[in-house]
Every structure is written in C-alpha cells, then in structure tokens.
N, CA and C atoms of all chains as a GROMACS GRO file, in nm:
protein
  597
    1MET      N    1   1.751   0.100   2.073
    1MET     CA    2   1.730   0.229   2.008
    1MET      C    3   1.702   0.206   1.859
    2THR      N    4   1.617   0.292   1.803
    2THR     CA    5   1.581   0.280   1.662
    2THR      C    6   1.609   0.412   1.592
    3TYR      N    7   1.668   0.402   1.475
    3TYR     CA    8   1.696   0.522   1.394
    3TYR      C    9   1.579   0.546   1.300
    4ILE      N   10   1.531   0.666   1.296
    4ILE     CA   11   1.415   0.702   1.213
    4ILE      C   12   1.460   0.804   1.108
    5ILE      N   13   1.433   0.772   0.983
    5ILE     CA   14   1.467   0.862   0.874
    5ILE      C   15   1.339   0.931   0.828
    6ARG      N   16   1.341   1.061   0.825
    6ARG     CA   17   1.224   1.137   0.781
    6ARG      C   18   1.250   1.203   0.646
    7ASN      N   19   1.145   1.208   0.564
    7ASN     CA   20   1.151   1.283   0.440
    7ASN      C   21   1.152   1.432   0.471
    8ALA      N   22   1.178   1.510   0.369
    8ALA     CA   23   1.183   1.656   0.387
    8ALA      C   24   1.052   1.712   0.441
    9ASP      N   25   0.940   1.646   0.411
    9ASP     CA   26   0.810   1.695   0.458
    9ASP      C   27   0.775   1.645   0.599
   10GLY      N   28   0.867   1.575   0.661
   10GLY     CA   29   0.845   1.530   0.799
   10GLY      C   30   0.785   1.392   0.812
   11THR      N   31   0.741   1.334   0.702
   11THR     CA   32   0.688   1.198   0.708
   11THR      C   33   0.802   1.098   0.724
   12ILE      N   34   0.769   0.984   0.782
   12ILE     CA   35   0.872   0.883   0.807
   12ILE      C   36   0.898   0.803   0.679
   13LYS      N   37   1.021   0.805   0.636
   13LYS     CA   38   1.059   0.730   0.517
   13LYS      C   39   1.086   0.583   0.553
   14THR      N   40   1.162   0.565   0.658
   14THR     CA   41   1.195   0.430   0.702
   14THR      C   42   1.255   0.437   0.842
   15PHE      N   43   1.280   0.322   0.899
   15PHE     CA   44   1.348   0.317   1.029
   15PHE      C   45   1.438   0.195   1.029
   16MET      N   46   1.538   0.199   1.112
   16MET     CA   47   1.637   0.091   1.106
   16MET      C   48   1.706   0.073   1.241
   17GLN      N   49   1.767  -0.042   1.252
   17GLN     CA   50   1.833  -0.078   1.377
   17GLN      C   51   1.972  -0.013   1.384
   18ARG      N   52   2.035   0.001   1.269
   18ARG     CA   53   2.168   0.060   1.264
   18ARG      C   54   2.168   0.168   1.156
   19ALA      N   55   2.253   0.265   1.172
   19ALA     CA   56   2.259   0.373   1.074
   19ALA      C   57   2.402   0.393   1.024
   20ASP      N   58   2.482   0.287   1.034
   20ASP     CA   59   2.621   0.297   0.990
   20ASP      C   60   2.626   0.329   0.841
   21ASP      N   61   2.711   0.420   0.805
   21ASP     CA   62   2.735   0.454   0.664
   21ASP      C   63   2.609   0.504   0.593
   22LEU      N   64   2.512   0.546   0.668
   22LEU     CA   65   2.388   0.595   0.606
   22LEU      C   66   2.413   0.730   0.539
   23VAL      N   67   2.369   0.743   0.417
   23VAL     CA   68   2.379   0.870   0.345
   23VAL      C   69   2.236   0.920   0.321
   24LEU      N   70   2.207   1.035   0.378
   24LEU     CA   71   2.073   1.090   0.363
   24LEU      C   72   2.060   1.163   0.231
   25SER      N   73   1.942   1.159   0.173
   25SER     CA   74   1.913   1.239   0.055
   25SER      C   75   1.887   1.382   0.100
   26PRO      N   76   1.897   1.477   0.009
   26PRO     CA   77   1.873   1.617   0.046
   26PRO      C   78   1.737   1.635   0.112
   27GLY      N   79   1.736   1.703   0.225
   27GLY     CA   80   1.611   1.731   0.295
   27GLY      C   81   1.575   1.626   0.399
   28GLU      N   82   1.632   1.508   0.390
   28GLU     CA   83   1.600   1.403   0.487
   28GLU      C   84   1.669   1.432   0.620
   29THR      N   85   1.606   1.384   0.727
   29THR     CA   86   1.665   1.401   0.860
   29THR      C   87   1.664   1.266   0.932
   30ILE      N   88   1.747   1.256   1.033
   30ILE     CA   89   1.752   1.133   1.111
   30ILE      C   90   1.734   1.166   1.258
   31GLU      N   91   1.663   1.081   1.329
   31GLU     CA   92   1.643   1.098   1.472
   31GLU      C   93   1.639   0.959   1.534
   32THR      N   94   1.636   0.955   1.663
   32THR     CA   95   1.634   0.825   1.730
   32THR      C   96   1.512   0.812   1.819
   33SER      N   97   1.470   0.689   1.837
   33SER     CA   98   1.366   0.657   1.934
   33SER      C   99   1.429   0.564   2.037
   34PRO      N  100   1.393   0.578   2.163
   34PRO     CA  101   1.449   0.488   2.264
   34PRO      C  102   1.394   0.345   2.253
   35LEU      N  103   1.286   0.328   2.177
   35LEU     CA  104   1.226   0.195   2.165
   35LEU      C  105   1.318   0.102   2.087
   36PRO      N  106   1.328  -0.023   2.130
   36PRO     CA  107   1.400  -0.123   2.049
   36PRO      C  108   1.332  -0.136   1.913
   37PHE      N  109   1.407  -0.183   1.814
   37PHE     CA  110   1.357  -0.189   1.677
   37PHE      C  111   1.223  -0.262   1.667
   38LEU      N  112   1.215  -0.381   1.724
   38LEU     CA  113   1.094  -0.462   1.710
   38LEU      C  114   0.975  -0.393   1.775
   39GLU      N  115   0.998  -0.336   1.891
   39GLU     CA  116   0.890  -0.267   1.961
   39GLU      C  117   0.843  -0.146   1.881
   40TYR      N  118   0.941  -0.076   1.819
   40TYR     CA  119   0.904   0.039   1.736
   40TYR      C  120   0.821  -0.007   1.617
   41ALA      N  121   0.864  -0.118   1.554
   41ALA     CA  122   0.795  -0.169   1.435
   41ALA      C  123   0.654  -0.216   1.468
   42LEU      N  124   0.634  -0.262   1.590
   42LEU     CA  125   0.504  -0.317   1.628
   42LEU      C  126   0.407  -0.212   1.683
   43ARG      N  127   0.447  -0.085   1.675
   43ARG     CA  128   0.355   0.020   1.723
   43ARG      C  129   0.225   0.017   1.643
   44LEU      N  130   0.236  -0.018   1.514
   44LEU     CA  131   0.116  -0.036   1.431
   44LEU      C  132   0.139  -0.159   1.345
   45PHE      N  133   0.056  -0.259   1.367
   45PHE     CA  134   0.075  -0.389   1.300
   45PHE      C  135  -0.056  -0.429   1.234
   46LEU      N  136  -0.052  -0.440   1.101
   46LEU     CA  137  -0.172  -0.478   1.024
   46LEU      C  138  -0.154  -0.621   0.975
   47SER      N  139  -0.258  -0.700   0.986
   47SER     CA  140  -0.250  -0.837   0.940
   47SER      C  141  -0.389  -0.886   0.901
   48ALA      N  142  -0.392  -0.991   0.823
   48ALA     CA  143  -0.520  -1.056   0.786
   48ALA      C  144  -0.494  -1.206   0.784
   49GLY      N  145  -0.571  -1.278   0.862
   49GLY     CA  146  -0.550  -1.422   0.869
   49GLY      C  147  -0.411  -1.459   0.918
   50GLY      N  148  -0.354  -1.375   0.998
   50GLY     CA  149  -0.221  -1.402   1.051
   50GLY      C  150  -0.108  -1.364   0.956
   51VAL      N  151  -0.143  -1.309   0.839
   51VAL     CA  152  -0.041  -1.272   0.740
   51VAL      C  153  -0.019  -1.121   0.745
   52SER      N  154   0.106  -1.080   0.743
   52SER     CA  155   0.139  -0.938   0.746
   52SER      C  156   0.257  -0.912   0.654
   53GLY      N  157   0.263  -0.791   0.602
   53GLY     CA  158   0.380  -0.752   0.524
   53GLY      C  159   0.386  -0.808   0.383
   54GLU      N  160   0.277  -0.865   0.335
   54GLU     CA  161   0.276  -0.916   0.198
   54GLU      C  162   0.136  -0.901   0.142
   55THR      N  163   0.128  -0.907   0.009
   55THR     CA  164  -0.003  -0.892  -0.055
   55THR      C  165  -0.087  -1.018  -0.032
   56ILE      N  166  -0.209  -0.995   0.007
   56ILE     CA  167  -0.302  -1.105   0.031
   56ILE      C  168  -0.402  -1.107  -0.085
   57SER      N  169  -0.416  -1.220  -0.149
   57SER     CA  170  -0.506  -1.232  -0.263
   57SER      C  171  -0.626  -1.318  -0.226
   58VAL      N  172  -0.744  -1.269  -0.261
   58VAL     CA  173  -0.867  -1.345  -0.238
   58VAL      C  174  -0.952  -1.339  -0.364
   59ALA      N  175  -1.032  -1.439  -0.383
   59ALA     CA  176  -1.120  -1.441  -0.500
   59ALA      C  177  -1.240  -1.350  -0.477
   60ALA      N  178  -1.286  -1.289  -0.585
   60ALA     CA  179  -1.408  -1.208  -0.575
   60ALA      C  180  -1.522  -1.296  -0.527
   61GLY      N  181  -1.600  -1.244  -0.437
   61GLY     CA  182  -1.712  -1.318  -0.382
   61GLY      C  183  -1.677  -1.402  -0.261
   62ALA      N  184  -1.549  -1.405  -0.226
   62ALA     CA  185  -1.506  -1.479  -0.106
   62ALA      C  186  -1.560  -1.406   0.018
   63PRO      N  187  -1.558  -1.473   0.132
   63PRO     CA  188  -1.601  -1.404   0.255
   63PRO      C  189  -1.519  -1.278   0.280
   64ASP      N  190  -1.577  -1.186   0.354
   64ASP     CA  191  -1.505  -1.062   0.386
   64ASP      C  192  -1.367  -1.092   0.441
   65VAL      N  193  -1.273  -1.004   0.409
   65VAL     CA  194  -1.139  -1.014   0.466
   65VAL      C  195  -1.136  -0.929   0.593
   66VAL      N  196  -1.094  -0.989   0.701
   66VAL     CA  197  -1.086  -0.915   0.827
   66VAL      C  198  -0.941  -0.874   0.850
   67VAL      N  199  -0.920  -0.745   0.854
   67VAL     CA  200  -0.786  -0.691   0.880
   67VAL      C  201  -0.776  -0.658   1.028
   68ASP      N  202  -0.682  -0.722   1.094
   68ASP     CA  203  -0.660  -0.695   1.235
   68ASP      C  204  -0.562  -0.580   1.250
   69VAL      N  205  -0.596  -0.487   1.335
   69VAL     CA  206  -0.514  -0.369   1.358
   69VAL      C  207  -0.466  -0.372   1.503
   70SER      N  208  -0.335  -0.374   1.519
   70SER     CA  209  -0.278  -0.371   1.653
   70SER      C  210  -0.198  -0.242   1.668
   71CYS      N  211  -0.236  -0.166   1.769
   71CYS     CA  212  -0.168  -0.038   1.795
   71CYS      C  213  -0.163  -0.023   1.947
   72PRO      N  214  -0.072  -0.096   2.010
   72PRO     CA  215  -0.077  -0.117   2.155
   72PRO      C  216  -0.074   0.010   2.240
   73LEU      N  217  -0.018   0.116   2.187
   73LEU     CA  218  -0.001   0.234   2.271
   73LEU      C  219  -0.118   0.331   2.264
   74GLU      N  220  -0.218   0.301   2.181
   74GLU     CA  221  -0.321   0.400   2.153
   74GLU      C  222  -0.462   0.350   2.187
   75GLN      N  223  -0.551   0.449   2.208
   75GLN     CA  224  -0.694   0.420   2.227
   75GLN      C  225  -0.767   0.415   2.093
   76ALA      N  226  -0.709   0.483   1.993
   76ALA     CA  227  -0.769   0.488   1.859
   76ALA      C  228  -0.658   0.520   1.759
   77VAL      N  229  -0.684   0.487   1.633
   77VAL     CA  230  -0.584   0.516   1.530
   77VAL      C  231  -0.659   0.543   1.398
   78ASP      N  232  -0.607   0.636   1.321
   78ASP     CA  233  -0.666   0.666   1.191
   78ASP      C  234  -0.600   0.579   1.084
   79ILE      N  235  -0.681   0.505   1.011
   79ILE     CA  236  -0.632   0.414   0.908
   79ILE      C  237  -0.679   0.463   0.771
   80ASP      N  238  -0.589   0.462   0.676
   80ASP     CA  239  -0.618   0.504   0.538
   80ASP      C  240  -0.648   0.379   0.456
   81ILE      N  241  -0.768   0.376   0.399
   81ILE     CA  242  -0.806   0.264   0.311
   81ILE      C  243  -0.832   0.323   0.174
   82ASN      N  244  -0.740   0.308   0.084
   82ASN     CA  245  -0.750   0.364  -0.052
   82ASN      C  246  -0.786   0.512  -0.049
   83GLY      N  247  -0.733   0.584   0.047
   83GLY     CA  248  -0.757   0.728   0.053
   83GLY      C  249  -0.872   0.768   0.144
   84THR      N  250  -0.951   0.672   0.189
   84THR     CA  251  -1.057   0.701   0.285
   84THR      C  252  -1.003   0.680   0.426
   85ILE      N  253  -1.022   0.779   0.511
   85ILE     CA  254  -0.966   0.771   0.646
   85ILE      C  255  -1.074   0.718   0.741
   86GLU      N  256  -1.040   0.610   0.810
   86GLU     CA  257  -1.130   0.550   0.908
   86GLU      C  258  -1.071   0.571   1.047
   87HIS      N  259  -1.149   0.636   1.134
   87HIS     CA  260  -1.106   0.654   1.273
   87HIS      C  261  -1.145   0.527   1.348
   88LEU      N  262  -1.048   0.447   1.381
   88LEU     CA  263  -1.074   0.316   1.440
   88LEU      C  264  -1.052   0.321   1.591
   89VAL      N  265  -1.159   0.301   1.664
   89VAL     CA  266  -1.148   0.296   1.810
   89VAL      C  267  -1.099   0.157   1.849
   90LEU      N  268  -1.001   0.154   1.936
   90LEU     CA  269  -0.936   0.027   1.970
   90LEU      C  270  -0.980  -0.021   2.108
   91ASP      N  271  -0.980  -0.151   2.123
   91ASP     CA  272  -1.008  -0.213   2.252
   91ASP      C  273  -0.879  -0.281   2.297
   92GLN      N  274  -0.819  -0.223   2.400
   92GLN     CA  275  -0.689  -0.272   2.448
   92GLN      C  276  -0.588  -0.279   2.334
   93GLY      N  277  -0.590  -0.174   2.251
   93GLY     CA  278  -0.492  -0.163   2.144
   93GLY      C  279  -0.523  -0.244   2.020
   94MET      N  280  -0.641  -0.308   2.019
   94MET     CA  281  -0.675  -0.394   1.904
   94MET      C  282  -0.806  -0.348   1.840
   95GLY      N  283  -0.810  -0.361   1.708
   95GLY     CA  284  -0.932  -0.332   1.633
   95GLY      C  285  -0.931  -0.411   1.504
   96SER      N  286  -1.036  -0.394   1.426
   96SER     CA  287  -1.040  -0.468   1.299
   96SER      C  288  -1.119  -0.391   1.196
   97LEU      N  289  -1.089  -0.420   1.070
   97LEU     CA  290  -1.160  -0.363   0.956
   97LEU      C  291  -1.209  -0.479   0.871
   98HIS      N  292  -1.328  -0.463   0.814
   98HIS     CA  293  -1.383  -0.567   0.727
   98HIS      C  294  -1.383  -0.517   0.583
   99LEU      N  295  -1.327  -0.599   0.494
   99LEU     CA  296  -1.319  -0.563   0.353
   99LEU      C  297  -1.409  -0.657   0.272
  100GLY      N  298  -1.499  -0.599   0.194
  100GLY     CA  299  -1.583  -0.680   0.107
  100GLY      C  300  -1.510  -0.720  -0.019
  101THR      N  301  -1.553  -0.829  -0.079
  101THR     CA  302  -1.482  -0.883  -0.195
  101THR      C  303  -1.570  -0.882  -0.321
  102GLY      N  304  -1.668  -0.796  -0.322
  102GLY     CA  305  -1.761  -0.795  -0.435
  102GLY      C  306  -1.704  -0.735  -0.562
  103VAL      N  307  -1.606  -0.645  -0.549
  103VAL     CA  308  -1.551  -0.577  -0.666
  103VAL      C  309  -1.401  -0.605  -0.673
  104PRO      N  310  -1.352  -0.654  -0.787
  104PRO     CA  311  -1.208  -0.683  -0.799
  104PRO      C  312  -1.125  -0.555  -0.790
  105GLY      N  313  -1.004  -0.570  -0.742
  105GLY     CA  314  -0.913  -0.455  -0.731
  105GLY      C  315  -0.828  -0.468  -0.606
  106PHE      N  316  -0.763  -0.358  -0.573
  106PHE     CA  317  -0.670  -0.359  -0.460
  106PHE      C  318  -0.722  -0.270  -0.347
  107PHE      N  319  -0.711  -0.323  -0.226
  107PHE     CA  320  -0.722  -0.241  -0.106
  107PHE      C  321  -0.579  -0.215  -0.057
  108ILE      N  322  -0.550  -0.090  -0.032
  108ILE     CA  323  -0.422  -0.058   0.031
  108ILE      C  324  -0.452   0.007   0.165
  109ILE      N  325  -0.415  -0.063   0.271
  109ILE     CA  326  -0.446  -0.018   0.406
  109ILE      C  327  -0.316   0.028   0.471
  110GLN      N  328  -0.315   0.146   0.521
  110GLN     CA  329  -0.193   0.203   0.578
  110GLN      C  330  -0.228   0.308   0.682
  111PRO      N  331  -0.131   0.352   0.760
  111PRO     CA  332  -0.161   0.457   0.858
  111PRO      C  333  -0.194   0.587   0.786
  112ALA      N  334  -0.287   0.662   0.842
  112ALA     CA  335  -0.320   0.792   0.783
  112ALA      C  336  -0.214   0.896   0.818
  113ASP      N  337  -0.154   0.879   0.934
  113ASP     CA  338  -0.056   0.975   0.983
  113ASP      C  339   0.085   0.922   0.956
  114HIS      N  340   0.144   0.967   0.848
  114HIS     CA  341   0.278   0.919   0.812
  114HIS      C  342   0.389   0.988   0.891
  115ARG      N  343   0.353   1.086   0.972
  115ARG     CA  344   0.454   1.149   1.058
  115ARG      C  345   0.473   1.067   1.186
  116THR      N  346   0.372   0.988   1.219
  116THR     CA  347   0.380   0.907   1.340
  116THR      C  348   0.415   0.762   1.308
  117TYR      N  349   0.360   0.714   1.198
  117TYR     CA  350   0.382   0.573   1.161
  117TYR      C  351   0.439   0.564   1.020
  118CYS      N  352   0.534   0.476   1.000
  118CYS     CA  353   0.594   0.456   0.869
  118CYS      C  354   0.504   0.365   0.785
  119PRO      N  355   0.463   0.411   0.668
  119PRO     CA  356   0.376   0.328   0.584
  119PRO      C  357   0.456   0.222   0.508
  120ALA      N  358   0.512   0.131   0.581
  120ALA     CA  359   0.593   0.026   0.520
  120ALA      C  360   0.595  -0.093   0.615
  121GLY      N  361   0.650  -0.201   0.568
  121GLY     CA  362   0.665  -0.320   0.651
  121GLY      C  363   0.532  -0.374   0.699
  122ASN      N  364   0.520  -0.391   0.830
  122ASN     CA  365   0.399  -0.447   0.887
  122ASN      C  366   0.290  -0.342   0.910
  123SER      N  367   0.319  -0.219   0.872
  123SER     CA  368   0.220  -0.112   0.891
  123SER      C  369   0.146  -0.079   0.762
  124ILE      N  370   0.166  -0.160   0.661
  124ILE     CA  371   0.090  -0.143   0.537
  124ILE      C  372   0.049  -0.282   0.491
  125LEU      N  373  -0.071  -0.291   0.440
  125LEU     CA  374  -0.120  -0.422   0.396
  125LEU      C  375  -0.196  -0.403   0.265
  126THR      N  376  -0.164  -0.486   0.168
  126THR     CA  377  -0.234  -0.482   0.040
  126THR      C  378  -0.317  -0.608   0.026
  127VAL      N  379  -0.443  -0.588  -0.004
  127VAL     CA  380  -0.533  -0.701  -0.027
  127VAL      C  381  -0.585  -0.691  -0.169
  128GLU      N  382  -0.559  -0.793  -0.248
  128GLU     CA  383  -0.604  -0.795  -0.386
  128GLU      C  384  -0.727  -0.884  -0.398
  129VAL      N  385  -0.832  -0.828  -0.453
  129VAL     CA  386  -0.952  -0.907  -0.484
  129VAL      C  387  -0.941  -0.946  -0.631
  130LEU      N  388  -0.924  -1.074  -0.655
  130LEU     CA  389  -0.903  -1.122  -0.791
  130LEU      C  390  -1.035  -1.127  -0.867
  131GLU      N  391  -1.025  -1.113  -1.000
  131GLU     CA  392  -1.146  -1.120  -1.083
  131GLU      C  393  -1.195  -1.264  -1.091
  132MET      N  394  -0.597   0.297  -0.824
  132MET     CA  395  -0.652   0.251  -0.697
  132MET      C  396  -0.798   0.296  -0.687
  133LYS      N  397  -0.886   0.201  -0.670
  133LYS     CA  398  -1.028   0.234  -0.664
  133LYS      C  399  -1.066   0.292  -0.528
  134PRO      N  400  -1.157   0.387  -0.527
  134PRO     CA  401  -1.205   0.436  -0.397
  134PRO      C  402  -1.287   0.328  -0.327
  135VAL      N  403  -1.311   0.350  -0.198
  135VAL     CA  404  -1.392   0.255  -0.122
  135VAL      C  405  -1.515   0.325  -0.067
  136GLU      N  406  -1.615   0.248  -0.039
  136GLU     CA  407  -1.731   0.297   0.034
  136GLU      C  408  -1.757   0.203   0.150
  137LYS      N  409  -1.816   0.259   0.255
  137LYS     CA  410  -1.841   0.180   0.375
  137LYS      C  411  -1.991   0.157   0.389
  138ARG      N  412  -2.027   0.031   0.391
  138ARG     CA  413  -2.167  -0.006   0.408
  138ARG      C  414  -2.176  -0.110   0.519
  139GLN      N  415  -2.258  -0.081   0.616
  139GLN     CA  416  -2.279  -0.174   0.728
  139GLN      C  417  -2.145  -0.223   0.784
  140ASN      N  418  -2.054  -0.128   0.798
  140ASN     CA  419  -1.925  -0.155   0.861
  140ASN      C  420  -1.830  -0.238   0.774
  141VAL      N  421  -1.862  -0.252   0.646
  141VAL     CA  422  -1.773  -0.326   0.555
  141VAL      C  423  -1.729  -0.231   0.444
  142PHE      N  424  -1.597  -0.227   0.421
  142PHE     CA  425  -1.543  -0.144   0.314
  142PHE      C  426  -1.544  -0.224   0.184
  143THR      N  427  -1.594  -0.161   0.079
  143THR     CA  428  -1.602  -0.227  -0.050
  143THR      C  429  -1.545  -0.135  -0.156
  144LEU      N  430  -1.474  -0.194  -0.251
  144LEU     CA  431  -1.421  -0.116  -0.362
  144LEU      C  432  -1.536  -0.065  -0.448
  145VAL      N  433  -1.520   0.055  -0.499
  145VAL     CA  434  -1.621   0.113  -0.587
  145VAL      C  435  -1.576   0.090  -0.731
  146ALA      N  436  -1.660   0.026  -0.808
  146ALA     CA  437  -1.626   0.000  -0.948
  146ALA      C  438  -1.601   0.132  -1.020
  147ASP      N  439  -1.492   0.137  -1.094
  147ASP     CA  440  -1.450   0.259  -1.161
  147ASP      C  441  -1.494   0.255  -1.307
  148PRO      N  442  -1.567   0.357  -1.353
  148PRO     CA  443  -1.608   0.358  -1.494
  148PRO      C  444  -1.489   0.358  -1.588
  149ALA      N  445  -1.372   0.400  -1.537
  149ALA     CA  446  -1.253   0.405  -1.623
  149ALA      C  447  -1.192   0.267  -1.644
  150ASP      N  448  -1.247   0.166  -1.577
  150ASP     CA  449  -1.191   0.031  -1.592
  150ASP      C  450  -1.192  -0.014  -1.736
  151GLY      N  451  -1.297   0.021  -1.809
  151GLY     CA  452  -1.305  -0.018  -1.950
  151GLY      C  453  -1.188   0.039  -2.028
  152ALA      N  454  -1.155   0.166  -2.002
  152ALA     CA  455  -1.043   0.230  -2.071
  152ALA      C  456  -0.912   0.162  -2.035
  153ALA      N  457  -0.899   0.123  -1.907
  153ALA     CA  458  -0.776   0.055  -1.865
  153ALA      C  459  -0.762  -0.079  -1.935
  154ASP      N  460  -0.875  -0.150  -1.951
  154ASP     CA  461  -0.871  -0.278  -2.022
  154ASP      C  462  -0.825  -0.258  -2.166
  155GLU      N  463  -0.873  -0.150  -2.228
  155GLU     CA  464  -0.831  -0.122  -2.366
  155GLU      C  465  -0.682  -0.093  -2.371
  156ALA      N  466  -0.632  -0.019  -2.271
  156ALA     CA  467  -0.489   0.013  -2.268
  156ALA      C  468  -0.406  -0.114  -2.253
  157ARG      N  469  -0.455  -0.206  -2.168
  157ARG     CA  470  -0.383  -0.332  -2.149
  157ARG      C  471  -0.383  -0.413  -2.279
  158ALA      N  472  -0.494  -0.413  -2.348
  158ALA     CA  473  -0.502  -0.485  -2.475
  158ALA      C  474  -0.405  -0.426  -2.576
  159ALA      N  475  -0.396  -0.293  -2.579
  159ALA     CA  476  -0.303  -0.227  -2.670
  159ALA      C  477  -0.160  -0.263  -2.635
  160HIS      N  478  -0.133  -0.272  -2.505
  160HIS     CA  479   0.002  -0.309  -2.462
  160HIS      C  480   0.034  -0.452  -2.506
  161ALA      N  481  -0.063  -0.541  -2.499
  161ALA     CA  482  -0.041  -0.679  -2.544
  161ALA      C  483  -0.002  -0.680  -2.692
  162ASP      N  484  -0.066  -0.591  -2.769
  162ASP     CA  485  -0.029  -0.580  -2.910
  162ASP      C  486   0.116  -0.534  -2.924
  163ASP      N  487   0.157  -0.439  -2.838
  163ASP     CA  488   0.294  -0.390  -2.843
  163ASP      C  489   0.393  -0.502  -2.818
  164ILE      N  490   0.365  -0.582  -2.715
  164ILE     CA  491   0.455  -0.692  -2.680
  164ILE      C  492   0.462  -0.793  -2.795
  165SER      N  493   0.349  -0.817  -2.856
  165SER     CA  494   0.345  -0.910  -2.968
  165SER      C  495   0.434  -0.859  -3.081
  166ALA      N  496   0.424  -0.728  -3.111
  166ALA     CA  497   0.507  -0.670  -3.217
  166ALA      C  498   0.655  -0.678  -3.181
  167LEU      N  499   0.683  -0.657  -3.053
  167LEU     CA  500   0.823  -0.661  -3.008
  167LEU      C  501   0.879  -0.802  -3.025
  168SER      N  502   0.801  -0.903  -2.989
  168SER     CA  503   0.849  -1.041  -2.997
  168SER      C  504   0.874  -1.083  -3.142
  169GLN      N  505   0.808  -1.013  -3.233
  169GLN     CA  506   0.826  -1.045  -3.374
  169GLN      C  507   0.935  -0.958  -3.439
  170GLY      N  508   1.003  -0.880  -3.358
  170GLY     CA  509   1.110  -0.797  -3.411
  170GLY      C  510   1.060  -0.674  -3.483
  171ASN      N  511   0.934  -0.645  -3.467
  171ASN     CA  512   0.873  -0.532  -3.536
  171ASN      C  513   0.860  -0.416  -3.438
  172LEU      N  514   0.970  -0.350  -3.411
  172LEU     CA  515   0.973  -0.249  -3.305
  172LEU      C  516   0.972  -0.109  -3.366
  173SER      N  517   0.855  -0.053  -3.378
  173SER     CA  518   0.844   0.084  -3.429
  173SER      C  519   0.860   0.181  -3.312
  174SER      N  520   0.880   0.306  -3.344
  174SER     CA  521   0.894   0.406  -3.237
  174SER      C  522   0.764   0.415  -3.157
  175GLU      N  523   0.649   0.394  -3.224
  175GLU     CA  524   0.521   0.399  -3.154
  175GLU      C  525   0.510   0.282  -3.055
  176THR      N  526   0.560   0.165  -3.098
  176THR     CA  527   0.557   0.049  -3.009
  176THR      C  528   0.644   0.073  -2.887
  177LEU      N  529   0.765   0.124  -2.913
  177LEU     CA  530   0.857   0.151  -2.803
  177LEU      C  531   0.797   0.253  -2.707
  178ALA      N  532   0.736   0.355  -2.762
  178ALA     CA  533   0.676   0.458  -2.676
  178ALA      C  534   0.564   0.397  -2.591
  179GLY      N  535   0.488   0.305  -2.650
  179GLY     CA  536   0.381   0.240  -2.576
  179GLY      C  537   0.434   0.157  -2.460
  180ILE      N  538   0.545   0.086  -2.484
  180ILE     CA  539   0.604   0.003  -2.378
  180ILE      C  540   0.658   0.091  -2.266
  181VAL      N  541   0.727   0.199  -2.304
  181VAL     CA  542   0.782   0.289  -2.203
  181VAL      C  543   0.670   0.348  -2.118
  182LEU      N  544   0.561   0.388  -2.185
  182LEU     CA  545   0.448   0.444  -2.112
  182LEU      C  546   0.390   0.341  -2.015
  183HIS      N  547   0.379   0.217  -2.061
  183HIS     CA  548   0.325   0.112  -1.976
  183HIS      C  549   0.414   0.091  -1.853
  184LEU      N  550   0.547   0.087  -1.875
  184LEU     CA  551   0.638   0.067  -1.763
  184LEU      C  552   0.628   0.182  -1.664
  185ALA      N  553   0.616   0.303  -1.717
  185ALA     CA  554   0.604   0.420  -1.628
  185ALA      C  555   0.476   0.409  -1.544
  186GLN      N  556   0.369   0.361  -1.605
  186GLN     CA  557   0.244   0.346  -1.531
  186GLN      C  558   0.256   0.238  -1.424
  187ARG      N  559   0.328   0.130  -1.458
  187ARG     CA  560   0.346   0.022  -1.361
  187ARG      C  561   0.428   0.072  -1.242
  188LEU      N  562   0.534   0.151  -1.270
  188LEU     CA  563   0.616   0.205  -1.162
  188LEU      C  564   0.532   0.296  -1.073
  189ALA      N  565   0.450   0.378  -1.137
  189ALA     CA  566   0.365   0.469  -1.058
  189ALA      C  567   0.270   0.389  -0.970
  190ALA      N  568   0.218   0.279  -1.024
  190ALA     CA  569   0.126   0.195  -0.947
  190ALA      C  570   0.199   0.132  -0.828
  191LEU      N  571   0.322   0.087  -0.852
  191LEU     CA  572   0.399   0.027  -0.743
  191LEU      C  573   0.428   0.128  -0.634
  192GLU      N  574   0.465   0.250  -0.676
  192GLU     CA  575   0.492   0.352  -0.576
  192GLU      C  576   0.365   0.384  -0.498
  193GLY      N  577   0.252   0.374  -0.564
  193GLY     CA  578   0.125   0.399  -0.496
  193GLY      C  579   0.096   0.295  -0.392
  194LYS      N  580   0.159   0.176  -0.406
  194LYS     CA  581   0.140   0.071  -0.308
  194LYS      C  582   0.246   0.076  -0.199
  195GLY      N  583   0.326   0.180  -0.201
  195GLY     CA  584   0.427   0.191  -0.096
  195GLY      C  585   0.560   0.130  -0.133
  196CYS      N  586   0.574   0.083  -0.258
  196CYS     CA  587   0.703   0.027  -0.301
  196CYS      C  588   0.795   0.142  -0.342
  197THR      N  589   0.921   0.125  -0.317
  197THR     CA  590   1.019   0.222  -0.361
  197THR      C  591   1.083   0.172  -0.488
  198THR      N  592   1.080   0.253  -0.593
  198THR     CA  593   1.132   0.208  -0.721
  198THR      C  594   1.264   0.277  -0.755
  199ARG      N  595   1.313   0.357  -0.660
  199ARG     CA  596   1.441   0.422  -0.688
  199ARG      C  597   1.554   0.324  -0.662
   0.00000   0.00000   0.00000
C-alpha cells in the first residue's frame, strides 16, 4: 500500500511507504493506493541514457538527448516540457522524446497531469544544455 | 525556464531575448559578492544578494525542488 499526500488543489505533493507521525499542512489530504510503493512510483518513469531522478548535463551541440518514457498502465500520456504539453502515444507503455542541444538552458520534463502523477522522483527529469 | 519548440519531432529550447538582461544581473551580483568579500556591505549590496537568493529559490522551486 502507498500513502498519497495531495495539496489543497488536488495535485499530488508526494507519496510514501509509511505515514507514521505525518503532519499534514492546512488543506492537504491523505489517501491510499493498493499498489506497492515501487509499483506506484514506476507508473511514470522518465530517464535518459539509463539515468533517472537527477539532472543530466550535456554540452551544447551534442547529439540529441533521448528521454525514455515508461508508463506501463497507459496507451498514451501527456508530458510537460518547459510548459509545452506533448501528447505521447505509447507502444506497450513505452515512448520517447528527443531534445535538441542547440540552445543552452534547462529542459524540465514532467507529467502534465499532477493529479494523476507526482512531479517528483523518477517522474521528473531535468536536462541541462551547457554553454 | 526557456520555452521549447518542436521541429521534426525534436524539442529545442527557444533562445530568450531576456538572456542578455539575465547576464547583466549575474554580473551585478558578482560585483555584490566582491563587495561583500571585502567587507564593504552596503544596504544596496545586501538587498542585491537577498534578491539574488530569492530568484535562485524561485528557480529551484520551478524545477520541482521544495525549499521549505
């Protein structure tokens, strides 16, 4: 079972394996999912080159960065890339996004629907294109 | 955070005209730090550092970091 903490607006703030001594902030709510913690966390898994959950740095002009999107339970998922929403059709729960490295800066890739997926951990990926 | 555009199935950052202004702000902050290291801490310098830290925190929160 997984404990899910929601913000006052219904978006997922975080999720956890245990909720002992948890103190909610005003407006926050808690609910449970029958999924085990790891399975819940892997509902949306973003990675690049096998790396997930940390900032990935590449030099400007390097080959495109391929972000692998795993969302095993879905046929498609909406991904937010710096505020642009991409409707990604999945093949057996897998898809990918290609990021160009021509302009330095940060790509922040996260779920568009924060009520379904928590934008943290392995469900958010930052790619920095260095100058 | 720069916007992106999609071309031929590749997302690319869009160069922001405000980048020049940001570079100037960073340069001004470097001056603040230099003044601080020399013990020359005016209220304007302190205000500049506080503003810079606030901007950094906002940027971190924009990346999904919690700063509380």
